[in-house]
PAVEX-402875 format. One record per residue: z, y, x of N, C-alpha, C in turn; residue number from 1; residue in three letters. Coordinates in Angstrom, 1 decimal. Layout:
+--------+--------+--------+--------+---------+--------+--------+--------+--------+-----+-----+
:    nup : nnorth :  neast :   caup : canorth : caeast :    cup : cnorth :  ceast :   n : res :
+--------+--------+--------+--------+---------+--------+--------+--------+--------+-----+-----+
:      Z :      Y :      X :      Z :       Y :      X :      Z :      Y :      X : NUM : Ala :
...
+--------+--------+--------+--------+---------+--------+--------+--------+--------+-----+-----+
***
This chain:
+--------+--------+--------+--------+---------+--------+--------+--------+--------+-----+-----+
:    nup : nnorth :  neast :   caup : canorth : caeast :    cup : cnorth :  ceast :   n : res :
+--------+--------+--------+--------+---------+--------+--------+--------+--------+-----+-----+
:   20.4 :  -37.4 :  -37.8 :   19.7 :   -38.1 :  -38.9 :   19.3 :  -39.6 :  -38.5 :   1 : Met :
:   18.5 :  -39.8 :  -37.6 :   18.2 :   -41.2 :  -37.3 :   18.6 :  -41.4 :  -35.8 :   2 : Ala :
:   19.0 :  -42.6 :  -35.7 :   19.6 :   -42.9 :  -34.2 :   18.5 :  -43.1 :  -33.2 :   3 : Ala :
:   18.6 :  -42.5 :  -32.1 :   17.7 :   -42.5 :  -31.0 :   17.8 :  -43.9 :  -30.4 :   4 : Glu :
:   18.9 :  -44.5 :  -30.6 :   19.0 :   -45.9 :  -29.8 :   18.1 :  -46.9 :  -30.3 :   5 : Ser :
:   17.4 :  -46.7 :  -31.3 :   16.4 :   -47.6 :  -31.8 :   15.2 :  -47.9 :  -31.1 :   6 : Leu :
:   15.2 :  -47.3 :  -30.0 :   13.9 :   -47.4 :  -29.0 :   12.9 :  -46.4 :  -29.5 :   7 : Gly :
:   11.7 :  -47.0 :  -29.6 :   10.6 :   -46.0 :  -30.0 :   10.5 :  -45.8 :  -31.5 :   8 : His :
:   11.2 :  -46.6 :  -32.3 :   11.3 :   -46.3 :  -33.7 :   12.5 :  -45.7 :  -34.1 :   9 : Gly :
:   12.5 :  -45.1 :  -35.2 :   13.7 :   -44.4 :  -35.7 :   13.8 :  -44.8 :  -37.2 :  10 : Ala :
:   15.1 :  -45.1 :  -37.6 :   15.3 :   -45.4 :  -39.1 :   15.6 :  -44.2 :  -39.9 :  11 : Arg :
:   15.0 :  -44.2 :  -41.0 :   15.3 :   -43.1 :  -41.9 :   16.5 :  -43.1 :  -42.6 :  12 : Leu :
:   17.3 :  -42.0 :  -43.1 :   18.5 :   -42.1 :  -43.7 :   18.3 :  -42.7 :  -45.1 :  13 : Pro :
:   19.1 :  -43.8 :  -45.5 :   18.9 :   -44.3 :  -46.8 :   19.2 :  -43.5 :  -48.0 :  14 : Pro :
:   19.8 :  -42.3 :  -47.9 :   20.0 :   -41.4 :  -49.0 :   18.9 :  -41.0 :  -49.7 :  15 : Val :
:   17.8 :  -40.8 :  -48.8 :   16.4 :   -40.2 :  -49.1 :   15.6 :  -41.2 :  -49.7 :  16 : Glu :
:   15.9 :  -42.6 :  -49.4 :   14.8 :   -43.5 :  -49.7 :   15.4 :  -44.6 :  -50.6 :  17 : Asn :
:   14.8 :  -44.5 :  -51.9 :   15.4 :   -45.5 :  -52.8 :   14.2 :  -46.4 :  -53.3 :  18 : His :
:   13.3 :  -47.0 :  -52.4 :   12.3 :   -47.8 :  -52.6 :   12.9 :  -49.2 :  -53.0 :  19 : Val :
:   12.6 :  -49.5 :  -54.3 :   13.1 :   -50.9 :  -54.9 :   12.4 :  -52.0 :  -54.1 :  20 : Ala :
:   13.0 :  -53.2 :  -53.9 :   12.4 :   -54.2 :  -53.4 :   11.6 :  -54.9 :  -54.4 :  21 : Ser :
:   10.3 :  -55.3 :  -54.0 :    9.6 :   -56.1 :  -55.0 :   10.1 :  -57.4 :  -55.4 :  22 : Ala :
:   10.7 :  -58.1 :  -54.4 :   11.2 :   -59.3 :  -54.8 :   12.6 :  -59.3 :  -55.6 :  23 : Arg :
:   13.5 :  -58.3 :  -55.4 :   14.6 :   -58.1 :  -56.1 :   14.8 :  -56.6 :  -56.6 :  24 : Arg :
:   14.3 :  -56.4 :  -57.7 :   14.2 :   -54.8 :  -58.2 :   15.7 :  -54.3 :  -58.3 :  25 : Pro :
:   16.7 :  -55.1 :  -58.4 :   18.1 :   -54.5 :  -58.4 :   18.5 :  -54.1 :  -57.1 :  26 : Asp :
:   17.8 :  -54.3 :  -56.1 :   18.4 :   -54.0 :  -54.7 :   17.4 :  -53.0 :  -54.1 :  27 : Arg :
:   18.1 :  -52.1 :  -53.3 :   17.2 :   -51.2 :  -52.6 :   16.7 :  -51.7 :  -51.2 :  28 : Val :
:   15.5 :  -51.7 :  -50.9 :   14.9 :   -52.2 :  -49.7 :   15.4 :  -51.6 :  -48.4 :  29 : Ala :
:   15.4 :  -52.4 :  -47.4 :   15.8 :   -51.9 :  -46.1 :   15.2 :  -50.7 :  -45.8 :  30 : Gln :
:   15.8 :  -49.7 :  -45.1 :   15.3 :   -48.5 :  -44.7 :   14.0 :  -48.6 :  -43.8 :  31 : Val :
:   12.9 :  -48.0 :  -44.1 :   11.7 :   -48.1 :  -43.4 :   12.0 :  -47.6 :  -42.0 :  32 : Pro :
:   11.1 :  -47.9 :  -41.0 :   11.2 :   -47.6 :  -39.6 :   10.0 :  -46.7 :  -39.2 :  33 : Glu :
:   10.2 :  -45.6 :  -38.6 :    9.2 :   -44.7 :  -38.1 :    9.0 :  -45.1 :  -36.7 :  34 : Leu :
:    7.8 :  -45.5 :  -36.4 :    7.4 :   -45.9 :  -35.0 :    6.2 :  -45.2 :  -34.4 :  35 : Gln :
:    6.1 :  -44.9 :  -33.2 :    4.9 :   -44.3 :  -32.5 :    3.9 :  -45.4 :  -32.6 :  36 : Arg :
:    2.6 :  -45.0 :  -33.0 :    1.4 :   -45.9 :  -33.1 :    1.2 :  -46.5 :  -31.8 :  37 : Leu :
:    0.9 :  -47.7 :  -31.9 :    0.6 :   -48.5 :  -30.7 :   -0.5 :  -49.5 :  -31.0 :  38 : Asp :
:   -1.1 :  -50.1 :  -30.0 :   -2.4 :   -51.1 :  -30.4 :   -1.9 :  -52.1 :  -31.3 :  39 : Ala :
:   -0.7 :  -52.6 :  -31.3 :   -0.3 :   -53.6 :  -32.2 :   -0.4 :  -53.4 :  -33.7 :  40 : Gly :
:   -0.3 :  -52.0 :  -34.0 :   -0.2 :   -51.6 :  -35.4 :   -1.7 :  -51.6 :  -36.0 :  41 : His :
:   -2.7 :  -51.9 :  -35.3 :   -4.0 :   -51.7 :  -35.9 :   -4.3 :  -52.4 :  -37.1 :  42 : Ala :
:   -4.0 :  -53.9 :  -37.1 :   -4.2 :   -54.6 :  -38.4 :   -3.5 :  -54.1 :  -39.6 :  43 : Pro :
:   -2.2 :  -53.7 :  -39.4 :   -1.4 :   -53.1 :  -40.4 :   -1.8 :  -51.8 :  -41.1 :  44 : Ala :
:   -2.4 :  -51.1 :  -40.0 :   -2.8 :   -49.7 :  -40.5 :   -4.1 :  -49.9 :  -41.3 :  45 : Val :
:   -5.0 :  -50.7 :  -40.7 :   -6.3 :   -51.0 :  -41.6 :   -6.0 :  -51.4 :  -43.1 :  46 : Leu :
:   -5.1 :  -52.5 :  -43.1 :   -4.6 :   -52.9 :  -44.4 :   -4.2 :  -51.8 :  -45.3 :  47 : Ala :
:   -3.3 :  -51.0 :  -44.6 :   -2.8 :   -49.9 :  -45.4 :   -3.9 :  -49.0 :  -46.0 :  48 : Phe :
:   -4.9 :  -48.6 :  -45.1 :   -5.9 :   -47.7 :  -45.4 :   -6.8 :  -48.4 :  -46.5 :  49 : Glu :
:   -7.2 :  -49.5 :  -46.4 :   -8.0 :   -50.3 :  -47.3 :   -7.3 :  -50.5 :  -48.7 :  50 : Leu :
:   -5.9 :  -50.7 :  -48.7 :   -5.3 :   -51.1 :  -49.9 :   -5.1 :  -49.6 :  -50.8 :  51 : Ala :
:   -5.0 :  -48.5 :  -50.0 :   -4.8 :   -47.3 :  -50.6 :   -6.0 :  -46.3 :  -50.8 :  52 : Asn :
:   -7.2 :  -46.9 :  -50.6 :   -8.3 :   -46.0 :  -50.2 :   -8.7 :  -45.2 :  -51.5 :  53 : Arg :
:   -8.7 :  -46.0 :  -52.6 :   -8.8 :   -45.3 :  -53.9 :   -7.8 :  -44.1 :  -54.3 :  54 : Ala :
:   -6.6 :  -44.6 :  -54.0 :   -5.5 :   -43.6 :  -54.3 :   -5.6 :  -42.3 :  -53.3 :  55 : Tyr :
:   -5.9 :  -42.5 :  -52.1 :   -6.0 :   -41.4 :  -51.2 :   -7.2 :  -40.6 :  -51.7 :  56 : Phe :
:   -8.3 :  -41.2 :  -52.1 :   -9.4 :   -40.3 :  -52.3 :   -9.3 :  -39.6 :  -53.6 :  57 : Ala :
:   -8.3 :  -39.9 :  -54.4 :   -8.0 :   -39.0 :  -55.6 :   -7.5 :  -37.7 :  -55.2 :  58 : Ala :
:   -6.8 :  -37.5 :  -54.1 :   -6.3 :   -36.2 :  -53.6 :   -6.9 :  -35.7 :  -52.3 :  59 : Ser :
:   -7.4 :  -36.5 :  -51.5 :   -8.1 :   -36.0 :  -50.3 :   -9.4 :  -36.5 :  -50.0 :  60 : Val :
:  -10.3 :  -35.9 :  -49.4 :  -11.6 :   -36.5 :  -49.1 :  -11.6 :  -38.0 :  -48.6 :  61 : Ser :
:  -12.4 :  -38.9 :  -49.1 :  -12.5 :   -40.1 :  -48.7 :  -13.0 :  -40.2 :  -47.3 :  62 : Asp :
:  -12.6 :  -41.2 :  -46.5 :  -13.0 :   -41.3 :  -45.1 :  -14.4 :  -41.9 :  -44.8 :  63 : Arg :
:  -15.0 :  -42.5 :  -45.9 :  -16.2 :   -43.2 :  -45.8 :  -16.3 :  -44.5 :  -45.2 :  64 : Gly :
:  -17.3 :  -45.3 :  -45.4 :  -17.4 :   -46.6 :  -45.0 :  -17.4 :  -46.8 :  -43.5 :  65 : Asp :
:  -18.0 :  -45.7 :  -42.8 :  -18.0 :   -45.8 :  -41.3 :  -16.5 :  -45.9 :  -40.7 :  66 : Glu :
:  -15.6 :  -45.2 :  -41.3 :  -14.2 :   -45.2 :  -40.9 :  -13.7 :  -46.6 :  -40.8 :  67 : Phe :
:  -14.0 :  -47.4 :  -42.0 :  -13.4 :   -48.7 :  -42.0 :  -14.2 :  -49.6 :  -41.1 :  68 : Tyr :
:  -15.5 :  -49.5 :  -41.0 :  -16.4 :   -50.3 :  -40.3 :  -16.2 :  -50.2 :  -38.7 :  69 : Asp :
:  -15.7 :  -49.0 :  -38.4 :  -15.5 :   -48.7 :  -36.8 :  -14.0 :  -48.6 :  -36.6 :  70 : Arg :
:  -13.2 :  -49.1 :  -37.5 :  -11.8 :   -48.8 :  -37.5 :  -11.2 :  -49.2 :  -36.0 :  71 : Phe :
:  -11.6 :  -50.1 :  -35.4 :  -11.0 :   -50.5 :  -34.1 :  -11.2 :  -49.5 :  -33.1 :  72 : Ala :
:  -12.6 :  -49.1 :  -33.0 :  -12.9 :   -48.1 :  -32.1 :  -12.1 :  -46.7 :  -32.4 :  73 : Asp :
:  -11.8 :  -46.4 :  -33.6 :  -11.2 :   -45.2 :  -33.8 :   -9.6 :  -45.3 :  -33.5 :  74 : Arg :
:   -9.1 :  -46.4 :  -33.8 :   -7.7 :   -46.7 :  -33.3 :   -7.6 :  -46.6 :  -31.9 :  75 : His :
:   -8.5 :  -47.1 :  -31.2 :   -8.4 :   -46.9 :  -29.6 :   -8.4 :  -45.5 :  -29.3 :  76 : Arg :
:   -9.3 :  -44.8 :  -29.9 :   -9.5 :   -43.4 :  -29.7 :   -8.3 :  -42.5 :  -29.9 :  77 : Ala :
:   -7.6 :  -42.9 :  -31.1 :   -6.3 :   -42.2 :  -31.4 :   -5.3 :  -42.5 :  -30.2 :  78 : Leu :
:   -5.2 :  -43.7 :  -29.7 :   -4.2 :   -44.1 :  -28.9 :   -4.6 :  -43.4 :  -27.6 :  79 : Leu :
:   -5.9 :  -43.2 :  -27.1 :   -6.2 :   -42.4 :  -26.0 :   -5.8 :  -40.9 :  -26.0 :  80 : Ala :
:   -6.1 :  -40.3 :  -27.3 :   -5.7 :   -39.0 :  -27.5 :   -4.2 :  -38.9 :  -27.3 :  81 : Glu :
:   -3.4 :  -39.7 :  -27.9 :   -1.9 :   -39.8 :  -27.8 :   -1.5 :  -40.0 :  -26.3 :  82 : Gln :
:   -2.1 :  -40.7 :  -25.6 :   -1.8 :   -41.0 :  -24.1 :   -2.1 :  -39.7 :  -23.4 :  83 : Glu :
:   -3.1 :  -38.9 :  -23.8 :   -3.5 :   -37.6 :  -23.1 :   -2.5 :  -36.7 :  -23.3 :  84 : Ala :
:   -1.5 :  -36.8 :  -24.4 :   -0.5 :   -35.8 :  -24.7 :   -1.0 :  -34.7 :  -25.7 :  85 : Gly :
:   -2.1 :  -34.8 :  -26.3 :   -2.6 :   -33.8 :  -27.2 :   -2.1 :  -34.0 :  -28.7 :  86 : Ser :
:   -1.4 :  -35.2 :  -28.9 :   -1.1 :   -35.6 :  -30.3 :    0.0 :  -36.6 :  -30.3 :  87 : Cys :
:    0.6 :  -36.9 :  -31.3 :    1.5 :   -37.9 :  -31.5 :    1.4 :  -38.5 :  -32.8 :  88 : Ala :
:    1.0 :  -39.9 :  -32.9 :    0.7 :   -40.5 :  -34.1 :    1.9 :  -41.5 :  -34.5 :  89 : Tyr :
:    2.3 :  -41.6 :  -35.8 :    3.5 :   -42.4 :  -36.0 :    3.0 :  -43.2 :  -37.3 :  90 : Tyr :
:    3.7 :  -44.3 :  -37.5 :    3.5 :   -45.1 :  -38.8 :    4.9 :  -45.4 :  -39.3 :  91 : Val :
:    5.1 :  -45.6 :  -40.5 :    6.4 :   -45.8 :  -41.2 :    6.2 :  -47.3 :  -41.6 :  92 : Leu :
:    7.0 :  -48.2 :  -41.1 :    6.9 :   -49.5 :  -41.4 :    8.1 :  -50.2 :  -42.3 :  93 : Leu :
:    7.7 :  -51.1 :  -43.3 :    8.5 :   -51.6 :  -44.1 :    9.2 :  -52.8 :  -43.3 :  94 : Ala :
:   10.1 :  -53.5 :  -43.9 :   10.9 :   -54.5 :  -43.1 :    9.8 :  -55.7 :  -42.7 :  95 : Glu :
:    8.7 :  -55.9 :  -43.5 :    7.9 :   -57.0 :  -43.3 :    6.8 :  -56.6 :  -42.3 :  96 : Asp :
:    6.9 :  -55.4 :  -41.8 :    5.8 :   -54.8 :  -40.8 :    4.6 :  -54.2 :  -41.6 :  97 : Gly :
:    4.5 :  -54.2 :  -42.6 :    3.5 :   -53.5 :  -43.5 :    3.6 :  -52.0 :  -43.4 :  98 : Ser :
:    2.5 :  -51.2 :  -43.3 :    2.6 :   -49.9 :  -43.2 :    2.8 :  -49.0 :  -44.5 :  99 : Val :
:    3.9 :  -48.3 :  -44.7 :    4.1 :   -47.5 :  -45.8 :    3.6 :  -46.1 :  -45.8 : 100 : Leu :
:    3.3 :  -45.6 :  -44.5 :    2.8 :   -44.3 :  -44.5 :    2.3 :  -44.0 :  -43.0 : 101 : Gly :
:    1.5 :  -43.1 :  -42.9 :    1.0 :   -42.5 :  -41.5 :    1.4 :  -41.1 :  -41.4 : 102 : Arg :
:    2.1 :  -40.6 :  -40.3 :    2.5 :   -39.3 :  -40.1 :    2.1 :  -38.9 :  -38.7 : 103 : Phe :
:    1.2 :  -37.9 :  -38.6 :    0.6 :   -37.4 :  -37.4 :    0.9 :  -36.0 :  -37.1 : 104 : Asn :
:    1.3 :  -35.8 :  -35.8 :    1.3 :   -34.5 :  -35.1 :    0.1 :  -34.4 :  -34.2 : 105 : Leu :
:   -0.8 :  -33.3 :  -34.4 :   -2.0 :   -33.2 :  -33.6 :   -2.2 :  -31.8 :  -33.3 : 106 : Tyr :
:   -3.1 :  -31.5 :  -32.4 :   -3.6 :   -30.3 :  -32.0 :   -2.4 :  -29.4 :  -31.3 : 107 : Asp :
:   -1.6 :  -30.1 :  -30.4 :   -0.6 :   -29.5 :  -29.7 :   -1.1 :  -28.2 :  -29.0 : 108 : Phe :
:   -0.5 :  -27.1 :  -29.1 :   -0.9 :   -26.0 :  -28.4 :    0.2 :  -25.0 :  -28.3 : 109 : Glu :
:    0.6 :  -24.6 :  -27.1 :    1.7 :   -23.6 :  -27.0 :    3.1 :  -23.8 :  -27.9 : 110 : Asp :
:    3.5 :  -25.1 :  -27.9 :    4.6 :   -25.3 :  -28.6 :    4.6 :  -25.5 :  -30.2 : 111 : Gly :
:    3.4 :  -25.5 :  -30.7 :    3.0 :   -25.9 :  -32.0 :    2.0 :  -26.9 :  -32.3 : 112 : Ser :
:    2.0 :  -27.5 :  -33.5 :    1.0 :   -28.6 :  -33.8 :    0.9 :  -28.6 :  -35.2 : 113 : Ala :
:   -0.2 :  -29.3 :  -35.7 :   -0.4 :   -29.4 :  -37.1 :    0.1 :  -30.8 :  -37.5 : 114 : Asp :
:    0.5 :  -31.0 :  -38.8 :    1.1 :   -32.2 :  -39.3 :    0.1 :  -32.6 :  -40.4 : 115 : Leu :
:   -0.1 :  -34.0 :  -40.4 :   -0.8 :   -34.6 :  -41.5 :    0.0 :  -36.0 :  -41.8 : 116 : Gly :
:   -0.1 :  -36.4 :  -43.0 :    0.7 :   -37.6 :  -43.5 :   -0.2 :  -38.2 :  -44.8 : 117 : Tyr :
:    0.2 :  -39.4 :  -44.9 :   -0.2 :   -40.1 :  -46.3 :    0.7 :  -41.3 :  -46.4 : 118 : Arg :
:    1.0 :  -41.5 :  -47.6 :    1.9 :   -42.6 :  -48.0 :    1.3 :  -43.6 :  -48.9 : 119 : Val :
:    1.6 :  -44.8 :  -48.8 :    1.1 :   -45.7 :  -49.8 :    1.4 :  -45.6 :  -51.2 : 120 : Ala :
:    0.5 :  -45.9 :  -52.1 :    0.7 :   -45.5 :  -53.5 :    2.1 :  -46.0 :  -54.2 : 121 : Gln :
:    2.5 :  -47.4 :  -53.8 :    3.6 :   -47.9 :  -54.4 :    4.9 :  -47.3 :  -53.9 : 122 : His :
:    5.0 :  -46.5 :  -52.8 :    6.2 :   -45.8 :  -52.5 :    6.1 :  -44.3 :  -52.9 : 123 : Val :
:    5.0 :  -43.8 :  -53.2 :    4.8 :   -42.4 :  -53.6 :    5.8 :  -42.0 :  -54.7 : 124 : Ala :
:    6.3 :  -40.8 :  -54.7 :    7.3 :   -40.3 :  -55.7 :    8.8 :  -40.9 :  -55.5 : 125 : Gly :
:    9.0 :  -41.5 :  -54.4 :   10.4 :   -42.1 :  -54.1 :   11.2 :  -41.4 :  -53.0 : 126 : His :
:   10.6 :  -40.2 :  -52.6 :   11.2 :   -39.4 :  -51.4 :   10.9 :  -40.0 :  -50.1 : 127 : Gly :
:   10.1 :  -40.8 :  -50.0 :    9.8 :   -41.6 :  -48.7 :    8.9 :  -40.4 :  -47.7 : 128 : Val :
:    8.0 :  -39.7 :  -48.3 :    7.3 :   -38.8 :  -47.6 :    8.2 :  -37.5 :  -47.1 : 129 : Ala :
:    9.0 :  -37.2 :  -48.1 :    9.9 :   -36.0 :  -47.7 :   10.8 :  -36.5 :  -46.6 : 130 : Thr :
:   11.5 :  -37.6 :  -46.7 :   12.4 :   -38.0 :  -45.7 :   11.7 :  -38.1 :  -44.3 : 131 : Ala :
:   10.6 :  -38.7 :  -44.4 :    9.9 :   -38.9 :  -43.2 :    9.3 :  -37.7 :  -42.4 : 132 : Thr :
:    8.8 :  -36.8 :  -43.3 :    8.4 :   -35.5 :  -42.7 :    9.7 :  -34.8 :  -42.2 : 133 : Val :
:   10.7 :  -34.9 :  -42.8 :   12.0 :   -34.3 :  -42.2 :   12.3 :  -34.8 :  -40.9 : 134 : Arg :
:   12.3 :  -36.2 :  -40.8 :   12.5 :   -36.9 :  -39.5 :   11.4 :  -36.5 :  -38.4 : 135 : Glu :
:   10.2 :  -36.4 :  -38.9 :    9.1 :   -36.3 :  -37.9 :    9.4 :  -34.7 :  -37.4 : 136 : Leu :
:    9.8 :  -33.8 :  -38.2 :   10.2 :   -32.4 :  -37.8 :   11.2 :  -32.4 :  -36.6 : 137 : Cys :
:   12.2 :  -33.3 :  -36.8 :   13.3 :   -33.5 :  -35.9 :   12.7 :  -34.1 :  -34.5 : 138 : Arg :
:   11.9 :  -35.2 :  -34.7 :   11.2 :   -35.8 :  -33.6 :   10.4 :  -34.8 :  -32.7 : 139 : Leu :
:    9.5 :  -33.9 :  -33.6 :    8.6 :   -33.0 :  -33.0 :    9.3 :  -32.0 :  -32.1 : 140 : Ala :
:   10.6 :  -31.7 :  -32.4 :   11.4 :   -30.8 :  -31.5 :   12.1 :  -31.6 :  -30.4 : 141 : Ala :
:   12.7 :  -32.6 :  -30.7 :   13.5 :   -33.4 :  -29.8 :   12.6 :  -34.1 :  -28.8 : 142 : Ala :
:   11.4 :  -34.9 :  -29.2 :   10.6 :   -35.6 :  -28.3 :    9.4 :  -35.0 :  -27.8 : 143 : Arg :
:    8.9 :  -34.0 :  -28.5 :    7.6 :   -33.4 :  -28.1 :    7.8 :  -31.9 :  -27.8 : 144 : His :
:    9.0 :  -31.3 :  -27.9 :    9.2 :   -30.0 :  -27.4 :    8.5 :  -29.0 :  -28.4 : 145 : Gly :
:    8.2 :  -29.3 :  -29.6 :    7.6 :   -28.4 :  -30.5 :    8.4 :  -27.4 :  -31.1 : 146 : Leu :
:    8.0 :  -26.3 :  -31.3 :    8.8 :   -25.3 :  -31.9 :    8.3 :  -24.9 :  -33.4 : 147 : Arg :
:    7.0 :  -25.1 :  -33.7 :    6.5 :   -24.6 :  -34.9 :    5.4 :  -25.9 :  -35.5 : 148 : Thr :
:    5.6 :  -26.3 :  -36.7 :    4.6 :   -27.1 :  -37.2 :    3.8 :  -26.5 :  -38.5 : 149 : Leu :
:    2.6 :  -26.7 :  -38.7 :    1.7 :   -26.2 :  -39.8 :    1.2 :  -27.5 :  -40.4 : 150 : Arg :
:    0.9 :  -27.3 :  -41.7 :    0.3 :   -28.3 :  -42.5 :   -0.5 :  -27.7 :  -43.6 : 151 : Ala :
:   -1.5 :  -28.2 :  -43.9 :   -2.4 :   -27.7 :  -45.1 :   -2.3 :  -28.7 :  -46.1 : 152 : Ala :
:   -2.4 :  -28.0 :  -47.2 :   -2.3 :   -29.0 :  -48.5 :   -3.3 :  -28.3 :  -49.5 : 153 : Ala :
:   -4.1 :  -29.2 :  -50.3 :   -5.0 :   -28.8 :  -51.3 :   -4.2 :  -28.2 :  -52.5 : 154 : Ala :
:   -4.8 :  -27.2 :  -53.2 :   -4.1 :   -26.8 :  -54.4 :   -3.9 :  -27.9 :  -55.4 : 155 : His :
:   -5.0 :  -28.8 :  -55.5 :   -4.9 :   -29.9 :  -56.4 :   -3.9 :  -31.0 :  -55.9 : 156 : Ala :
:   -3.4 :  -30.9 :  -54.8 :   -2.4 :   -32.1 :  -54.4 :   -1.0 :  -31.5 :  -54.5 : 157 : Asn :
:   -0.5 :  -31.6 :  -55.7 :    0.7 :   -31.0 :  -56.0 :    2.0 :  -31.8 :  -55.3 : 158 : Ala :
:    1.9 :  -33.1 :  -55.1 :    2.9 :   -33.9 :  -54.5 :    2.9 :  -33.6 :  -53.0 : 159 : Ala :
:    1.8 :  -33.2 :  -52.2 :    1.9 :   -33.0 :  -50.9 :    2.6 :  -31.5 :  -50.8 : 160 : Ser :
:    2.2 :  -30.6 :  -51.7 :    2.8 :   -29.3 :  -51.6 :    4.3 :  -29.4 :  -51.9 : 161 : Arg :
:    4.8 :  -30.3 :  -52.7 :    6.0 :   -30.5 :  -53.0 :    7.0 :  -31.0 :  -51.8 : 162 : Lys :
:    6.2 :  -32.0 :  -51.2 :    6.8 :   -32.6 :  -50.0 :    7.1 :  -31.5 :  -49.1 : 163 : Val :
:    6.1 :  -30.7 :  -48.6 :    6.3 :   -29.8 :  -47.6 :    7.2 :  -28.8 :  -48.0 : 164 : Leu :
:    7.3 :  -28.4 :  -49.2 :    8.3 :   -27.4 :  -49.6 :    9.9 :  -28.0 :  -49.5 : 165 : Thr :
:    9.9 :  -29.2 :  -49.8 :   11.3 :   -29.9 :  -49.8 :   11.6 :  -30.1 :  -48.3 : 166 : Lys :
:   10.6 :  -30.3 :  -47.4 :   10.9 :   -30.5 :  -46.0 :   11.0 :  -29.2 :  -45.3 : 167 : Ala :
:   11.1 :  -28.1 :  -45.9 :   11.4 :   -26.7 :  -45.3 :   10.3 :  -26.1 :  -44.8 : 168 : Gly :
:    9.0 :  -26.4 :  -45.3 :    7.8 :   -25.6 :  -44.8 :    7.7 :  -24.4 :  -45.9 : 169 : Phe :
:    7.1 :  -23.4 :  -45.4 :    6.8 :   -22.3 :  -46.3 :    5.3 :  -21.8 :  -46.3 : 170 : Ala :
:    4.7 :  -21.6 :  -47.5 :    3.4 :   -21.2 :  -47.5 :    3.2 :  -19.9 :  -46.7 : 171 : Pro :
:    2.0 :  -19.9 :  -45.8 :    1.8 :   -18.7 :  -45.0 :    0.3 :  -18.2 :  -45.2 : 172 : Val :
:   -0.5 :  -18.8 :  -46.1 :   -1.8 :   -18.2 :  -46.2 :   -2.8 :  -19.2 :  -46.6 : 173 : Gly :
:   -3.9 :  -18.8 :  -47.1 :   -4.9 :   -19.7 :  -47.5 :   -5.6 :  -20.8 :  -46.4 : 174 : Pro :
:   -5.9 :  -22.1 :  -46.8 :   -6.5 :   -22.8 :  -45.8 :   -8.0 :  -22.9 :  -46.1 : 175 : Ala :
:   -8.6 :  -22.9 :  -45.1 :  -10.2 :   -22.9 :  -45.2 :  -10.6 :  -24.3 :  -45.8 : 176 : Asp :
:  -11.5 :  -24.3 :  -46.7 :  -11.9 :   -25.6 :  -47.3 :  -12.4 :  -26.5 :  -46.2 : 177 : Pro :
:  -12.8 :  -26.1 :  -45.3 :  -13.2 :   -27.1 :  -44.2 :  -12.0 :  -27.9 :  -43.5 : 178 : Ala :
:  -10.8 :  -27.3 :  -43.6 :   -9.6 :   -27.9 :  -43.2 :   -9.2 :  -29.0 :  -44.0 : 179 : Asp :
:   -9.7 :  -29.0 :  -45.3 :   -9.2 :   -29.8 :  -46.4 :  -10.3 :  -30.6 :  -47.1 : 180 : Leu :
:  -11.3 :  -31.0 :  -46.3 :  -12.4 :   -31.7 :  -46.8 :  -13.2 :  -31.1 :  -48.0 : 181 : Gly :
:  -13.3 :  -29.7 :  -47.9 :  -14.0 :   -29.1 :  -48.9 :  -13.2 :  -28.5 :  -50.0 : 182 : Gly :
:  -11.9 :  -28.8 :  -50.1 :  -11.0 :   -28.3 :  -51.1 :  -10.2 :  -27.1 :  -50.7 : 183 : Lys :
:   -9.9 :  -26.1 :  -51.8 :   -9.1 :   -25.1 :  -51.4 :   -7.6 :  -25.4 :  -51.4 : 184 : Ser :
:   -7.1 :  -24.6 :  -50.5 :   -5.6 :   -25.0 :  -50.5 :   -4.9 :  -24.0 :  -49.5 : 185 : Gly :
:   -3.6 :  -24.3 :  -49.2 :   -2.7 :   -23.3 :  -48.5 :   -2.4 :  -24.0 :  -47.2 : 186 : Thr :
:   -2.0 :  -23.2 :  -46.1 :   -1.3 :   -23.6 :  -45.1 :    0.3 :  -23.3 :  -45.2 : 187 : Trp :
:    0.8 :  -24.2 :  -44.5 :    2.4 :   -24.3 :  -44.8 :    2.8 :  -24.1 :  -43.2 : 188 : Tyr :
:    4.1 :  -23.6 :  -43.0 :    4.6 :   -23.6 :  -41.7 :    6.1 :  -23.8 :  -41.7 : 189 : Arg :
:    6.5 :  -24.5 :  -40.6 :    8.0 :   -24.6 :  -40.6 :    8.4 :  -24.2 :  -39.1 : 190 : Arg :
:    9.2 :  -23.3 :  -38.7 :    9.9 :   -23.1 :  -37.5 :   10.9 :  -24.0 :  -37.3 : 191 : Asp :
:   10.7 :  -24.9 :  -36.4 :   11.7 :   -26.0 :  -36.1 :   13.0 :  -25.6 :  -35.4 : 192 : Leu :
:   13.0 :  -24.3 :  -34.7 :   14.3 :   -23.9 :  -34.1 :   15.2 :  -23.3 :  -35.2 : 193 : Ala :
:   14.8 :  -22.9 :  -36.4 :   15.6 :   -22.4 :  -37.3 :   16.3 :  -23.3 :  -38.3 : 194 : Leu :
:   15.8 :  -24.7 :  -38.2 :   16.4 :   -25.7 :  -39.0 :   17.0 :  -26.8 :  -38.4 : 195 : Arg :
:   17.9 :  -27.4 :  -39.0 :   18.6 :   -28.6 :  -38.2 :   17.7 :  -29.8 :  -38.2 : 196 : Pro :
+--------+--------+--------+--------+---------+--------+--------+--------+--------+-----+-----+
***
């Protein structure tokens, strides 16, 4: 799918990504690059979160003002968790370096992990989330040695449920509202060994 020769970033296949360029609507934008989160991503990640705050709050619980006020501390904490090996955080970058999405693998335990993701409003509905979740599943197995991924999606979040299903996840039972910011939902699971 994506070439490993791209260093710490991986390019997504153009077949799945038809995000039109804002400057030239008749052209397809360069394929976004999935990169492991690092300290240099902090300004772009904060800009992404702020620009999409209202959009995200419509389907998942808002992170609250403290998240934004203490963003630098939170970013450093995420990097420390990643360095400790209990998680892996990724950002999907546009050609200009702006963040199109965040894709996280967390709570590594016995070959499994949980998946969380969010994409910018302007790329939602264009296959970006599905293509990136598929790529992250590949990376989860190849780079992180994971065999199983789980993800929870709120019943009200039809787009997220559709992404998970298209990316090969199957529903496995109800999610506790505490796992979804107080919303009811479903846990999904994908066995990475059974899929390419």
